[in-house]
N, C-alpha and C positions, 0 to 999 in steps of 0.2 A: 504494500500500500504506500502511495506517495505521501510525503509529509505535507504540511500546509504551506510549503514554500510558494513564493510568488512565481508564476509562469507568464511569459510575455510572448505574444504572437510575433513572429518575424515577418515584417512586411516586405513584399517583393521577393525576388528570387534568391534561393539559397543553394549553391552548387555543391551539396554533399548528398550522399546516399547512393543507392544502387543505380538509379537512372542517370547519374552523372559521372560514374567511374567507368571501369571496364565493363563491357557488356556481360550481363548476368546470363548464365547458361544453366542447363539442367532444370531441376524442379524450381529453383529460385527464379530463373528466367521465365518459366511457364507461369509462375505465380504473378510476376510483375506484368506480363502480357495480359493475363486474365484480369488483373486489377484495372489496368488501363481501359480494356474493353468494357468491363462492368461499369466503370464510372461513365463512360461514353453512353451506354444504354440507360443507366440509372438517372442521369442528370435531367433529361427531358421528362421522365416519369415523375421526378420530384417536383419539377416546375408545374406539371399538370395536376398532380394529385395532392401535393403539399405546398400550394402557392404561398401559404403564410410563412414558410421557411424561405425568406427572401435573401438570405446570405448562404451561399454554398461555397465552402472552402475545400478545394481538391488538394490533398496532401500538404496541409499547412504545417509549417515548422514552428515549434514552441521551444523557448529556452528558459531553463530554470535560472532565476536571477541569482540565487545563492550558490548553487553547485556548477552552474554554467553548462549543464547537460542539455542535450537536445532530444526532443521526442517528435514523432510525426505520425498522427493518426491518418488513416486513408482518406476519410471524407468527414467534414463537419458541416452540419446543417444548423442554421440559427434563425429562430423567429425573434426578430428584434423587438417587435411590438409586445409579445408576451414574455420576453426575456427567458426563453427556453431553447434547448438544443438537442440534437441527436448526433451521436458519434457513430460513424459507420466503419466497421472493420471488414475488409474484403479478403477472403481466403479462397483459394482454389478448391479445397476440400475441407469438410468439417472433420474435426477430431475432438475427442474428449479434452476438456480443460482449455480449449482454444480461446475462450472468452475471458480468461483471467487478466490478460494485459488490457483488454478493452474496459473491463469493469474496474480493476484496481488501479490502473495507470491513467488511461485516457479520459474516463469520465470526470474524475476530480480535477485533472489538469485543465480540461476545456472549460469546466464550470468556473474554475478560479481565474483562468486567463481572460475570459469574457464576462466575468461577474454575472453569470447566469443563475437563475433561481433553481432550475431543474435541468438535468441532462439525462437523456435516455440512450441505451445502447441498441444497435442493430448490427447483426452479423449477416454479411452477404456471402454466399458461396455458390459454386456450381454444382456441388454434390453434397446432399445431407443424408446420405445412407447411414442408418443406425443413429441418427440424431434425434434425441428425445425432446429437444427444445420446441417451443411453439413456433409453427411455420406461418409465414406470410406468403401467400401464394400469388396474389395479384398486386400490382403496383397501387391500385386504388385502395388497398387495405393497409398501406404503409403506416397510417396513423395508429394502427394497433401497437406499434412499437412504444407509443406514449402511455400504454397501460402498464409498462414494466415498473416494478418496485424492487428496491434492494432485497436480495435474497431470492428473487425469481430467476428462472432460467432466461437467458438472453433470447429474444426473438430472432429467428433466422429466416432470411429471404433467399430464394434461389434465383439467380440471374444467369441465364444461359448466354454466354458470350464467347 
């Protein structure tokens, strides 16, 4: 679990990470390719079905003011009027315990960095075989992610990309 340190959103381009170094290959490369395609498909669905989330941050970088460590969630959706957000983690395949970083790291970080009242998680995957988590099948049902409460299993949405 992250401490209550202050996190700041890095405005503009930050040239670190897998997309900016040597080309990722193997399973990491497939995961990055899937993430990019999923964001490409998901963004129009978010604009259509969750128009109140007027700020969509694709791969934003956050810096811990005290430790100077960097973190990068895959997608952050913010409803500025209601002061709430959704943090989206995109994984090629679902695996047990995949949501720990999303829940324990990214939710408190995004909540603190943007001074949000509530932040919900959403996991996007291509394959949720054996996944017991609640499923969001259609983009029009994405608002179901906002029913999540701490201690609940993270809602999962399949995006074929």
